[in-house]
SESEMAR-578037 format. One record per atom (N, C-alpha, C, CB): residue in one letter; residue number from 1; atom name; x, y, z. Coordinates in steps of 0.05 Angstrom, whole numbers. Atoms other than C-alpha are relative to their C-alpha. Glycine has a CB too. Layout:
BEGIN
@aa:a	i:NUM	at:CA	east:X	north:Y	up:Z
...
***
This chain:
BEGIN
@aa:x	i:1	at:N	east:-22	north:-4	up:-13
@aa:x	i:1	at:CA	east:-1128	north:738	up:587
@aa:x	i:1	at:C	east:18	north:17	up:-8
@aa:x	i:1	at:CB	east:11	north:-21	up:3
@aa:x	i:2	at:N	east:-20	north:-17	up:10
@aa:x	i:2	at:CA	east:-1077	north:791	up:578
@aa:x	i:2	at:C	east:28	north:-10	up:13
@aa:x	i:2	at:CB	east:-7	north:31	up:7
@aa:x	i:3	at:N	east:-27	north:5	up:-11
@aa:x	i:3	at:CA	east:-1002	north:776	up:579
@aa:x	i:3	at:C	east:20	north:23	up:-2
@aa:x	i:3	at:CB	east:12	north:-22	up:-13
@aa:x	i:4	at:N	east:-19	north:-20	up:-2
@aa:x	i:4	at:CA	east:-949	north:825	up:600
@aa:x	i:4	at:C	east:29	north:-10	up:1
@aa:x	i:4	at:CB	east:-5	north:17	up:23
@aa:x	i:5	at:N	east:-32	north:11	up:0
@aa:x	i:5	at:CA	east:-871	north:824	up:592
@aa:x	i:5	at:C	east:10	north:25	up:18
@aa:x	i:5	at:CB	east:18	north:-4	up:-34
@aa:x	i:6	at:N	east:-18	north:-22	up:-14
@aa:x	i:6	at:CA	east:-824	north:862	up:643
@aa:x	i:6	at:C	east:22	north:4	up:-20
@aa:x	i:6	at:CB	east:12	north:-10	up:32
@aa:x	i:7	at:N	east:-21	north:-10	up:13
@aa:x	i:7	at:CA	east:-776	north:904	up:604
@aa:x	i:7	at:C	east:28	north:4	up:17
@aa:x	i:7	at:CB	east:-10	north:24	up:-11
@aa:x	i:8	at:N	east:-21	north:2	up:-19
@aa:x	i:8	at:CA	east:-706	north:893	up:630
@aa:x	i:8	at:C	east:15	north:24	up:8
@aa:x	i:8	at:CB	east:17	north:-17	up:-8
@aa:x	i:9	at:N	east:-12	north:-25	up:-3
@aa:x	i:9	at:CA	east:-687	north:963	up:659
@aa:x	i:9	at:C	east:31	north:-2	up:10
@aa:x	i:9	at:CB	east:-18	north:15	up:19
@aa:x	i:10	at:N	east:-32	north:4	up:-8
@aa:x	i:10	at:CA	east:-617	north:939	up:686
@aa:x	i:10	at:C	east:17	north:-15	up:-16
@aa:x	i:10	at:CB	east:4	north:-14	up:25
@aa:x	i:11	at:N	east:-17	north:20	up:11
@aa:x	i:11	at:CA	east:-597	north:889	up:637
@aa:x	i:11	at:C	east:2	north:8	up:-31
@aa:x	i:11	at:CB	east:-12	north:-31	up:7
@aa:x	i:12	at:N	east:0	north:-2	up:27
@aa:x	i:12	at:CA	east:-612	north:913	up:566
@aa:x	i:12	at:C	east:15	north:31	up:-8
@aa:x	i:12	at:CB	east:-33	north:-2	up:-10
@aa:x	i:13	at:N	east:-25	north:-23	up:3
@aa:x	i:13	at:CA	east:-554	north:960	up:542
@aa:x	i:13	at:C	east:6	north:3	up:-33
@aa:x	i:13	at:CB	east:32	north:-11	up:17
@aa:x	i:14	at:N	east:-7	north:0	up:31
@aa:x	i:14	at:CA	east:-560	north:957	up:462
@aa:x	i:14	at:C	east:-11	north:24	up:-10
@aa:x	i:14	at:CB	east:-12	north:-25	up:-17
@aa:x	i:15	at:N	east:5	north:-29	up:14
@aa:x	i:15	at:CA	east:-582	north:1031	up:455
@aa:x	i:15	at:C	east:-28	north:1	up:-9
@aa:x	i:15	at:CB	east:20	north:6	up:-28
@aa:x	i:16	at:N	east:26	north:-3	up:9
@aa:x	i:16	at:CA	east:-645	north:1058	up:425
@aa:x	i:16	at:C	east:-9	north:-16	up:-21
@aa:x	i:16	at:CB	east:-4	north:25	up:-7
@aa:x	i:17	at:N	east:10	north:23	up:20
@aa:x	i:17	at:CA	east:-643	north:1008	up:367
@aa:x	i:17	at:C	east:-9	north:-28	up:12
@aa:x	i:17	at:CB	east:23	north:-7	up:-19
@aa:x	i:18	at:N	east:9	north:25	up:-15
@aa:x	i:18	at:CA	east:-645	north:953	up:415
@aa:x	i:18	at:C	east:-28	north:1	up:15
@aa:x	i:18	at:CB	east:21	north:-7	up:20
@aa:x	i:19	at:N	east:25	north:-3	up:-13
@aa:x	i:19	at:CA	east:-701	north:980	up:455
@aa:x	i:19	at:C	east:-20	north:-3	up:-20
@aa:x	i:19	at:CB	east:-2	north:26	up:13
@aa:x	i:20	at:N	east:19	north:3	up:20
@aa:x	i:20	at:CA	east:-740	north:988	up:389
@aa:x	i:20	at:C	east:-5	north:-29	up:-6
@aa:x	i:20	at:CB	east:8	north:13	up:-23
@aa:x	i:21	at:N	east:2	north:30	up:7
@aa:x	i:21	at:CA	east:-723	north:918	up:368
@aa:x	i:21	at:C	east:-13	north:-18	up:20
@aa:x	i:21	at:CB	east:27	north:-10	up:-4
@aa:x	i:22	at:N	east:14	north:13	up:-21
@aa:x	i:22	at:CA	east:-744	north:890	up:432
@aa:x	i:22	at:C	east:-25	north:1	up:4
@aa:x	i:22	at:CB	east:8	north:6	up:20
@aa:x	i:23	at:N	east:28	north:-6	up:-2
@aa:x	i:23	at:CA	east:-807	north:923	up:439
@aa:x	i:23	at:C	east:-15	north:-9	up:-21
@aa:x	i:23	at:CB	east:-5	north:26	up:2
@aa:x	i:24	at:N	east:13	north:12	up:20
@aa:x	i:24	at:CA	east:-829	north:904	up:368
@aa:x	i:24	at:C	east:-1	north:-30	up:-2
@aa:x	i:24	at:CB	east:10	north:9	up:-21
@aa:x	i:25	at:N	east:-1	north:32	up:-6
@aa:x	i:25	at:CA	east:-808	north:829	up:383
@aa:x	i:25	at:C	east:-24	north:-2	up:21
@aa:x	i:25	at:CB	east:32	north:-13	up:13
@aa:x	i:26	at:N	east:20	north:11	up:-13
@aa:x	i:26	at:CA	east:-852	north:831	up:438
@aa:x	i:26	at:C	east:-28	north:2	up:-5
@aa:x	i:26	at:CB	east:3	north:7	up:20
@aa:x	i:27	at:N	east:24	north:-7	up:10
@aa:x	i:27	at:CA	east:-909	north:863	up:404
@aa:x	i:27	at:C	east:-9	north:-22	up:-20
@aa:x	i:27	at:CB	east:2	north:26	up:-11
@aa:x	i:28	at:N	east:6	north:19	up:22
@aa:x	i:28	at:CA	east:-901	north:813	up:346
@aa:x	i:28	at:C	east:-4	north:-28	up:9
@aa:x	i:28	at:CB	east:21	north:-1	up:-19
@aa:x	i:29	at:N	east:9	north:28	up:-10
@aa:x	i:29	at:CA	east:-904	north:755	up:391
@aa:x	i:29	at:C	east:-23	north:-5	up:14
@aa:x	i:29	at:CB	east:17	north:-11	up:16
@aa:x	i:30	at:N	east:29	north:4	up:-9
@aa:x	i:30	at:CA	east:-971	north:772	up:412
@aa:x	i:30	at:C	east:-6	north:10	up:30
@aa:x	i:30	at:CB	east:-8	north:-31	up:-1
@aa:x	i:31	at:N	east:1	north:-11	up:-27
@aa:x	i:31	at:CA	east:-958	north:801	up:483
@aa:x	i:31	at:C	east:-19	north:25	up:1
@aa:x	i:31	at:CB	east:27	north:8	up:9
@aa:x	i:32	at:N	east:15	north:-22	up:0
@aa:x	i:32	at:CA	east:-1008	north:855	up:505
@aa:x	i:32	at:C	east:12	north:23	up:12
@aa:x	i:32	at:CB	east:-23	north:-5	up:11
@aa:x	i:33	at:N	east:-8	north:-22	up:-19
@aa:x	i:33	at:CA	east:-968	north:896	up:555
@aa:x	i:33	at:C	east:30	north:-2	up:-1
@aa:x	i:33	at:CB	east:-11	north:-3	up:32
@aa:x	i:34	at:N	east:-28	north:1	up:-7
@aa:x	i:34	at:CA	east:-896	north:917	up:562
@aa:x	i:34	at:C	east:2	north:19	up:25
@aa:x	i:34	at:CB	east:21	north:10	up:-24
@aa:x	i:35	at:N	east:0	north:-17	up:-23
@aa:x	i:35	at:CA	east:-883	north:943	up:632
@aa:x	i:35	at:C	east:31	north:0	up:9
@aa:x	i:35	at:CB	east:-20	north:-12	up:24
@aa:x	i:36	at:N	east:-27	north:-6	up:-10
@aa:x	i:36	at:CA	east:-818	north:972	up:666
@aa:x	i:36	at:C	east:2	north:9	up:26
@aa:x	i:36	at:CB	east:13	north:18	up:-17
@aa:x	i:37	at:N	east:-3	north:-10	up:-24
@aa:x	i:37	at:CA	east:-798	north:983	up:734
@aa:x	i:37	at:C	east:13	north:29	up:1
@aa:x	i:37	at:CB	east:15	north:-18	up:15
@aa:x	i:38	at:N	east:-10	north:-25	up:-2
@aa:x	i:38	at:CA	east:-784	north:1056	up:754
@aa:x	i:38	at:C	east:19	north:4	up:21
@aa:x	i:38	at:CB	east:-19	north:16	up:2
@aa:x	i:39	at:N	east:-23	north:-2	up:-20
@aa:x	i:39	at:CA	east:-715	north:1058	up:787
@aa:x	i:39	at:C	east:12	north:30	up:-2
@aa:x	i:39	at:CB	east:24	north:-23	up:-7
@aa:x	i:40	at:N	east:-12	north:-25	up:-1
@aa:x	i:40	at:CA	east:-694	north:1131	up:803
@aa:x	i:40	at:C	east:28	north:0	up:9
@aa:x	i:40	at:CB	east:-15	north:17	up:16
@aa:x	i:41	at:N	east:-25	north:3	up:-12
@aa:x	i:41	at:CA	east:-638	north:1112	up:846
@aa:x	i:41	at:C	east:8	north:-28	up:12
@aa:x	i:41	at:CB	east:2	north:18	up:21
@aa:x	i:42	at:N	east:-7	north:23	up:-10
@aa:x	i:42	at:CA	east:-600	north:1054	up:870
@aa:x	i:42	at:C	east:12	north:6	up:31
@aa:x	i:42	at:CB	east:20	north:-14	up:-20
@aa:x	i:43	at:N	east:-11	north:-8	up:-33
@aa:x	i:43	at:CA	east:-582	north:1050	up:951
@aa:x	i:43	at:C	east:26	north:-6	up:0
@aa:x	i:43	at:CB	east:-15	north:-16	up:26
@aa:x	i:44	at:N	east:-25	north:5	up:-10
@aa:x	i:44	at:CA	east:-515	north:1054	up:975
@aa:x	i:44	at:C	east:1	north:-16	up:25
@aa:x	i:44	at:CB	east:12	north:24	up:3
@aa:x	i:45	at:N	east:2	north:14	up:-25
@aa:x	i:45	at:CA	east:-497	north:1005	up:1027
@aa:x	i:45	at:C	east:12	north:15	up:23
@aa:x	i:45	at:CB	east:13	north:-28	up:-2
@aa:x	i:46	at:N	east:-9	north:-14	up:-23
@aa:x	i:46	at:CA	east:-490	north:1032	up:1097
@aa:x	i:46	at:C	east:2	north:-19	up:24
@aa:x	i:46	at:CB	east:-19	north:24	up:6
@aa:x	i:47	at:N	east:0	north:14	up:-22
@aa:x	i:47	at:CA	east:-479	north:1008	up:1169
@aa:x	i:47	at:C	east:-26	north:-15	up:6
@aa:x	i:47	at:CB	east:7	north:16	up:21
@aa:x	i:48	at:N	east:25	north:14	up:-9
@aa:x	i:48	at:CA	east:-553	north:992	up:1176
@aa:x	i:48	at:C	east:-12	north:-11	up:-23
@aa:x	i:48	at:CB	east:-21	north:18	up:15
@aa:x	i:49	at:N	east:15	north:7	up:24
@aa:x	i:49	at:CA	east:-570	north:974	up:1105
@aa:x	i:49	at:C	east:21	north:-15	up:-18
@aa:x	i:49	at:CB	east:-13	north:26	up:-15
@aa:x	i:50	at:N	east:-23	north:19	up:17
@aa:x	i:50	at:CA	east:-528	north:914	up:1066
@aa:x	i:50	at:C	east:-4	north:11	up:-28
@aa:x	i:50	at:CB	east:-5	north:-36	up:0
@aa:x	i:51	at:N	east:-1	north:-6	up:27
@aa:x	i:51	at:CA	east:-512	north:923	up:993
@aa:x	i:51	at:C	east:-21	north:-17	up:-15
@aa:x	i:51	at:CB	east:29	north:-6	up:-10
@aa:x	i:52	at:N	east:21	north:17	up:16
@aa:x	i:52	at:CA	east:-569	north:907	up:945
@aa:x	i:52	at:C	east:11	north:-18	up:-23
@aa:x	i:52	at:CB	east:-20	north:18	up:-14
@aa:x	i:53	at:N	east:-13	north:19	up:22
@aa:x	i:53	at:CA	east:-563	north:862	up:882
@aa:x	i:53	at:C	east:10	north:12	up:-19
@aa:x	i:53	at:CB	east:-17	north:-17	up:-13
@aa:x	i:54	at:N	east:-18	north:-14	up:20
@aa:x	i:54	at:CA	east:-537	north:916	up:840
@aa:x	i:54	at:C	east:15	north:19	up:10
@aa:x	i:54	at:CB	east:-14	north:12	up:-21
@aa:x	i:55	at:N	east:-17	north:-23	up:-7
@aa:x	i:55	at:CA	east:-482	north:964	up:849
@aa:x	i:55	at:C	east:-14	north:25	up:-6
@aa:x	i:55	at:CB	east:26	north:0	up:-14
@aa:x	i:56	at:N	east:11	north:-24	up:6
@aa:x	i:56	at:CA	east:-502	north:1033	up:859
@aa:x	i:56	at:C	east:7	north:19	up:-23
@aa:x	i:56	at:CB	east:4	north:12	up:21
@aa:x	i:57	at:N	east:-10	north:-15	up:23
@aa:x	i:57	at:CA	east:-461	north:1060	up:802
@aa:x	i:57	at:C	east:-8	north:-11	up:-26
@aa:x	i:57	at:CB	east:28	north:2	up:0
@aa:x	i:58	at:N	east:6	north:16	up:28
@aa:x	i:58	at:CA	east:-494	north:1012	up:750
@aa:x	i:58	at:C	east:-20	north:19	up:-10
@aa:x	i:58	at:CB	east:-12	north:-33	up:3
@aa:x	i:59	at:N	east:21	north:-15	up:18
@aa:x	i:59	at:CA	east:-533	north:1051	up:697
@aa:x	i:59	at:C	east:-23	north:-17	up:-2
@aa:x	i:59	at:CB	east:10	north:6	up:-30
@aa:x	i:60	at:N	east:28	north:12	up:1
@aa:x	i:60	at:CA	east:-607	north:1038	up:695
@aa:x	i:60	at:C	east:-13	north:21	up:-22
@aa:x	i:60	at:CB	east:-16	north:0	up:32
@aa:x	i:61	at:N	east:17	north:-13	up:20
@aa:x	i:61	at:CA	east:-651	north:1054	up:639
@aa:x	i:61	at:C	east:-26	north:17	up:10
@aa:x	i:61	at:CB	east:-9	north:-23	up:-18
@aa:x	i:62	at:N	east:20	north:-18	up:-8
@aa:x	i:62	at:CA	east:-700	north:1113	up:651
@aa:x	i:62	at:C	east:-26	north:-10	up:-10
@aa:x	i:62	at:CB	east:6	north:28	up:-10
@aa:x	i:63	at:N	east:24	north:13	up:10
@aa:x	i:63	at:CA	east:-767	north:1081	up:648
@aa:x	i:63	at:C	east:-21	north:16	up:-19
@aa:x	i:63	at:CB	east:-14	north:-8	up:23
@aa:x	i:64	at:N	east:21	north:-17	up:19
@aa:x	i:64	at:CA	east:-811	north:1139	up:618
@aa:x	i:64	at:C	east:16	north:5	up:-30
@aa:x	i:64	at:CB	east:-8	north:33	up:17
@aa:x	i:65	at:N	east:-13	north:-1	up:26
@aa:x	i:65	at:CA	east:-758	north:1151	up:564
@aa:x	i:65	at:C	east:1	north:-26	up:-16
@aa:x	i:65	at:CB	east:28	north:9	up:4
@aa:x	i:66	at:N	east:-4	north:28	up:18
@aa:x	i:66	at:CA	east:-754	north:1074	up:545
@aa:x	i:66	at:C	east:-29	north:-2	up:-10
@aa:x	i:66	at:CB	east:11	north:-30	up:19
@aa:x	i:67	at:N	east:31	north:6	up:7
@aa:x	i:67	at:CA	east:-832	north:1073	up:547
@aa:x	i:67	at:C	east:-6	north:16	up:-28
@aa:x	i:67	at:CB	east:-23	north:12	up:26
@aa:x	i:68	at:N	east:11	north:-17	up:24
@aa:x	i:68	at:CA	east:-839	north:1135	up:502
@aa:x	i:68	at:C	east:16	north:-11	up:-26
@aa:x	i:68	at:CB	east:7	north:35	up:6
@aa:x	i:69	at:N	east:-14	north:11	up:25
@aa:x	i:69	at:CA	east:-784	north:1102	up:455
@aa:x	i:69	at:C	east:-16	north:-21	up:-14
@aa:x	i:69	at:CB	east:27	north:-12	up:6
@aa:x	i:70	at:N	east:16	north:26	up:6
@aa:x	i:70	at:CA	east:-824	north:1035	up:455
@aa:x	i:70	at:C	east:-24	north:7	up:-15
@aa:x	i:70	at:CB	east:-9	north:-15	up:25
@aa:x	i:71	at:N	east:28	north:-8	up:14
@aa:x	i:71	at:CA	east:-889	north:1073	up:439
@aa:x	i:71	at:C	east:6	north:9	up:-29
@aa:x	i:71	at:CB	east:-15	north:26	up:16
@aa:x	i:72	at:N	east:-3	north:-6	up:28
@aa:x	i:72	at:CA	east:-859	north:1104	up:378
@aa:x	i:72	at:C	east:9	north:-24	up:-21
@aa:x	i:72	at:CB	east:20	north:22	up:-2
@aa:x	i:73	at:N	east:-9	north:26	up:15
@aa:x	i:73	at:CA	east:-835	north:1034	up:356
@aa:x	i:73	at:C	east:-19	north:-18	up:-4
@aa:x	i:73	at:CB	east:22	north:-14	up:12
@aa:x	i:74	at:N	east:20	north:21	up:0
@aa:x	i:74	at:CA	east:-896	north:996	up:366
@aa:x	i:74	at:C	east:-28	north:17	up:-7
@aa:x	i:74	at:CB	east:0	north:-18	up:31
@aa:x	i:75	at:N	east:26	north:-10	up:6
@aa:x	i:75	at:CA	east:-971	north:1004	up:348
@aa:x	i:75	at:C	east:-22	north:-11	up:16
@aa:x	i:75	at:CB	east:-7	north:-6	up:-27
@aa:x	i:76	at:N	east:25	north:12	up:-14
@aa:x	i:76	at:CA	east:-1014	north:962	up:392
@aa:x	i:76	at:C	east:5	north:-8	up:28
@aa:x	i:76	at:CB	east:-11	north:-26	up:-15
@aa:x	i:77	at:N	east:-8	north:8	up:-26
@aa:x	i:77	at:CA	east:-977	north:938	up:454
@aa:x	i:77	at:C	east:-4	north:22	up:24
@aa:x	i:77	at:CB	east:30	north:-9	up:-2
@aa:x	i:78	at:N	east:3	north:-19	up:-22
@aa:x	i:78	at:CA	east:-997	north:972	up:521
@aa:x	i:78	at:C	east:28	north:7	up:15
@aa:x	i:78	at:CB	east:-23	north:-12	up:21
@aa:x	i:79	at:N	east:-25	north:-8	up:-14
@aa:x	i:79	at:CA	east:-941	north:1006	up:560
@aa:x	i:79	at:C	east:-5	north:10	up:27
@aa:x	i:79	at:CB	east:15	north:20	up:-16
@aa:x	i:80	at:N	east:5	north:-9	up:-24
@aa:x	i:80	at:CA	east:-936	north:1018	up:633
@aa:x	i:80	at:C	east:24	north:-1	up:19
@aa:x	i:80	at:CB	east:-22	north:-14	up:9
@aa:x	i:81	at:N	east:-19	north:3	up:-22
@aa:x	i:81	at:CA	east:-891	north:1024	up:697
@aa:x	i:81	at:C	east:-14	north:-20	up:20
@aa:x	i:81	at:CB	east:7	north:29	up:13
@aa:x	i:82	at:N	east:7	north:15	up:-18
@aa:x	i:82	at:CA	east:-894	north:969	up:746
@aa:x	i:82	at:C	east:-3	north:14	up:29
@aa:x	i:82	at:CB	east:18	north:-21	up:-2
@aa:x	i:83	at:N	east:-3	north:-16	up:-22
@aa:x	i:83	at:CA	east:-873	north:1014	up:801
@aa:x	i:83	at:C	east:5	north:30	up:-8
@aa:x	i:83	at:CB	east:22	north:-10	up:16
@aa:x	i:84	at:N	east:-7	north:-30	up:13
@aa:x	i:84	at:CA	east:-874	north:1093	up:796
@aa:x	i:84	at:C	east:8	north:10	up:29
@aa:x	i:84	at:CB	east:-30	north:19	up:-17
@aa:x	i:85	at:N	east:-10	north:-15	up:-27
@aa:x	i:85	at:CA	east:-828	north:1127	up:851
@aa:x	i:85	at:C	east:-8	north:27	up:-5
@aa:x	i:85	at:CB	east:33	north:-2	up:7
@aa:x	i:86	at:N	east:3	north:-26	up:2
@aa:x	i:86	at:CA	east:-862	north:1193	up:843
@aa:x	i:86	at:C	east:11	north:19	up:20
@aa:x	i:86	at:CB	east:-24	north:3	up:-1
@aa:x	i:87	at:N	east:-9	north:-20	up:-18
@aa:x	i:87	at:CA	east:-840	north:1224	up:908
@aa:x	i:87	at:C	east:30	north:4	up:-2
@aa:x	i:87	at:CB	east:-7	north:-6	up:29
@aa:x	i:88	at:N	east:-28	north:-8	up:5
@aa:x	i:88	at:CA	east:-766	north:1218	up:885
@aa:x	i:88	at:C	east:3	north:17	up:-25
@aa:x	i:88	at:CB	east:18	north:-26	up:-1
@aa:x	i:89	at:N	east:-2	north:-15	up:21
@aa:x	i:89	at:CA	east:-778	north:1257	up:824
@aa:x	i:89	at:C	east:-4	north:28	up:9
@aa:x	i:89	at:CB	east:-17	north:-8	up:-20
@aa:x	i:90	at:N	east:2	north:-26	up:-7
@aa:x	i:90	at:CA	east:-769	north:1330	up:828
@aa:x	i:90	at:C	east:-29	north:12	up:-10
@aa:x	i:90	at:CB	east:23	north:14	up:-13
@aa:x	i:91	at:N	east:30	north:-12	up:-1
@aa:x	i:91	at:CA	east:-840	north:1372	up:835
@aa:x	i:91	at:C	east:1	north:10	up:-28
@aa:x	i:91	at:CB	east:-7	north:25	up:26
@aa:x	i:92	at:N	east:1	north:-16	up:27
@aa:x	i:92	at:CA	east:-824	north:1411	up:772
@aa:x	i:92	at:C	east:-1	north:-24	up:-24
@aa:x	i:92	at:CB	east:30	north:22	up:-3
@aa:x	i:93	at:N	east:-4	north:20	up:19
@aa:x	i:93	at:CA	east:-812	north:1346	up:730
@aa:x	i:93	at:C	east:-29	north:-14	up:-6
@aa:x	i:93	at:CB	east:23	north:-21	up:11
@aa:x	i:94	at:N	east:22	north:15	up:4
@aa:x	i:94	at:CA	east:-877	north:1313	up:740
@aa:x	i:94	at:C	east:-22	north:14	up:-15
@aa:x	i:94	at:CB	east:-7	north:-9	up:24
@aa:x	i:95	at:N	east:21	north:-14	up:13
@aa:x	i:95	at:CA	east:-929	north:1364	up:714
@aa:x	i:95	at:C	east:5	north:-1	up:-31
@aa:x	i:95	at:CB	east:-3	north:31	up:11
@aa:x	i:96	at:N	east:-5	north:-2	up:28
@aa:x	i:96	at:CA	east:-891	north:1368	up:647
@aa:x	i:96	at:C	east:2	north:-25	up:-16
@aa:x	i:96	at:CB	east:22	north:14	up:-3
@aa:x	i:97	at:N	east:1	north:27	up:15
@aa:x	i:97	at:CA	east:-896	north:1292	up:629
@aa:x	i:97	at:C	east:-28	north:-6	up:2
@aa:x	i:97	at:CB	east:19	north:-24	up:14
@aa:x	i:98	at:N	east:31	north:12	up:2
@aa:x	i:98	at:CA	east:-959	north:1255	up:605
@aa:x	i:98	at:C	east:1	north:-22	up:19
@aa:x	i:98	at:CB	east:-9	north:-12	up:-31
@aa:x	i:99	at:N	east:2	north:24	up:-16
@aa:x	i:99	at:CA	east:-988	north:1204	up:648
@aa:x	i:99	at:C	east:6	north:-24	up:-13
@aa:x	i:99	at:CB	east:-27	north:-2	up:10
@aa:x	i:100	at:N	east:-10	north:24	up:16
@aa:x	i:100	at:CA	east:-956	north:1141	up:629
@aa:x	i:100	at:C	east:-2	north:-24	up:21
@aa:x	i:100	at:CB	east:32	north:4	up:-11
@aa:x	i:101	at:N	east:2	north:24	up:-19
@aa:x	i:101	at:CA	east:-976	north:1094	up:687
@aa:x	i:101	at:C	east:-9	north:-24	up:-19
@aa:x	i:101	at:CB	east:-22	north:4	up:26
@aa:x	i:102	at:N	east:5	north:18	up:20
@aa:x	i:102	at:CA	east:-1008	north:1052	up:630
@aa:x	i:102	at:C	east:-11	north:12	up:-21
@aa:x	i:102	at:CB	east:-14	north:-20	up:6
@aa:x	i:103	at:N	east:4	north:-15	up:24
@aa:x	i:103	at:CA	east:-1010	north:1078	up:561
@aa:x	i:103	at:C	east:0	north:-20	up:-24
@aa:x	i:103	at:CB	east:23	north:22	up:-3
@aa:x	i:104	at:N	east:3	north:15	up:26
@aa:x	i:104	at:CA	east:-1037	north:1042	up:498
@aa:x	i:104	at:C	east:3	north:18	up:-23
@aa:x	i:104	at:CB	east:-27	north:-14	up:-2
@aa:x	i:105	at:N	east:1	north:-19	up:18
@aa:x	i:105	at:CA	east:-1016	north:1076	up:438
@aa:x	i:105	at:C	east:-22	north:-6	up:-18
@aa:x	i:105	at:CB	east:24	north:4	up:-14
@aa:x	i:106	at:N	east:21	north:8	up:19
@aa:x	i:106	at:CA	east:-1073	north:1043	up:397
@aa:x	i:106	at:C	east:-25	north:14	up:12
@aa:x	i:106	at:CB	east:-3	north:-32	up:-2
@aa:x	i:107	at:N	east:25	north:-6	up:-6
@aa:x	i:107	at:CA	east:-1130	north:1060	up:442
@aa:x	i:107	at:C	east:-2	north:20	up:29
@aa:x	i:107	at:CB	east:-15	north:-27	up:2
@aa:x	i:108	at:N	east:3	north:-17	up:-24
@aa:x	i:108	at:CA	east:-1110	north:1113	up:498
@aa:x	i:108	at:C	east:10	north:-12	up:28
@aa:x	i:108	at:CB	east:-30	north:7	up:3
@aa:x	i:109	at:N	east:-10	north:1	up:-28
@aa:x	i:109	at:CA	east:-1095	north:1112	up:572
@aa:x	i:109	at:C	east:-23	north:-20	up:10
@aa:x	i:109	at:CB	east:3	north:31	up:17
@aa:x	i:110	at:N	east:16	north:20	up:-14
@aa:x	i:110	at:CA	east:-1121	north:1054	up:617
@aa:x	i:110	at:C	east:8	north:5	up:28
@aa:x	i:110	at:CB	east:5	north:-31	up:-10
@aa:x	i:111	at:N	east:-6	north:-9	up:-26
@aa:x	i:111	at:CA	east:-1122	north:1077	up:689
@aa:x	i:111	at:C	east:-10	north:-20	up:19
@aa:x	i:111	at:CB	east:-10	north:26	up:6
@aa:x	i:112	at:N	east:11	north:23	up:-12
@aa:x	i:112	at:CA	east:-1152	north:1009	up:712
@aa:x	i:112	at:C	east:22	north:-17	up:7
@aa:x	i:112	at:CB	east:-20	north:-13	up:-16
***
């Protein structure tokens, strides 16, 4: 059995050093995977849609940048996005980024 941890994209605000420290701690505890939601935008409330759990102006950590930083700080743990909102990303953005749906620094990509 493999165990994963969800990295808190809306709660962790201690900067790059905090990201590295948390990623290393998750790896040191023996977890196999660190995953993060890909939130591109937060919805504004409208007449037809109530306000969500987070305010729209709340800063959210960008999943690919956090996972890239975590990859540099760890050596074994797998990294991935729980949700990837590809259609909301600019078309010119995607071809320039490595596939990171699930990436293990130690043994390459896992597309399963």
